[in-house]
N, C-alpha and C positions, 0 to 999 in steps of 0.2 A: 466474587470477585473479579468485576471486569475495570477496563479504561476504554478510555479514548486517545488515540494517536493522532498523529498528523504526519506522513509520510508524501512522499512526493505531489504535494501539492493538494492532498484528498485526506480526509478525516475519515477514520475506520474505529466502529466498536468491539474491542477484542478482548476475550476470555482466554484462561490458563487451556491448548491441548487445541485451541482454536486453527485451521487452515486460510491463509488468504493470501490471495495475488495483490503485490504492489507495484508500483512504479520498477525498472529493473535499477536494481541496489546492485553495488560491486562486490563481487566474492565467489569461493565455489561452492557446489553443492557440499553439506555437511558442516560446513564453517557457521557459527555462532555470530551472531549480529543485536549490539546494541542498539536502543533505539530511545533516543532523549526527548523528543516531541513529546511529552505527555501530556494531553490538554486537561485529564478528569482522572480518577481514581474513586472507584466507587467499592468499599469493602464493608457487605453489609448495612448497617448502619450509616456507618462512617462515607462522606463525600467529602473529598479534596478535590476543589475547584481551581484553576491556575490561572494566574495573571500575567502573560496570557499561558506559561508551562508552570507543571506543581516543578516545584524545586526538589531535587535530590531523587526522583522516579525515574524509573529504567523501567524498559519492557527487554528482557530477552527471548532472541527467536532466533530459530537454525533454517537456515537454507535449504529448500528439498527441491526444490527447480528452477530450473532459469529457463526461459523457453520465448516464444513469441505468440502474439496471439491471434485470432481468428481474423481473418484479411476483409477486410475495410475499402468497399470499393468508393471512388472519387469519381465522379462523370460531371463534365461541363459542356453546353451544349447552347448555342445560338442560331436562331431558327432562320433559315433562308440564307446562310453565309457559309454553310458546308465547313464549320468548326467545328469539330467534338474533341474532344479528351478525353481519354481514360487512365487512370492512376488508383493501384492497390497501394494498401498500409498494412504493414502489420505493426502492430505494438509490442518492444520488448516488455517484457515480466518477467518475474521475481516472484516463486511460491515461496511464503514461510510457514512455519509452526511456531506457534507460540508455545514457549517454555516456561516462563514466570514474569509475573509485576512484581517491582518492590517498588513500596512508596515511602 
């Protein structure tokens, strides 16, 4: 059984027991989170596709980690003008462990 969920403006294909990093969600480590934006649920031969979401479908997950990703360097430069700008950015993330998918 697998599902496709939408969170943080991105879509993920998940199954029970999977671990994935998503955009930052509120909560502490060990808390359970219910994700309601389920776009598709497939269980063997049966496939439910939402219009745009599947009614009554939920995914329960446990927060495993809250952290920051790798640093991305943003460097701007204009030639012959003496202008250069260097910035770094670290995106916040939440690591989830999928516990159950209910259609």
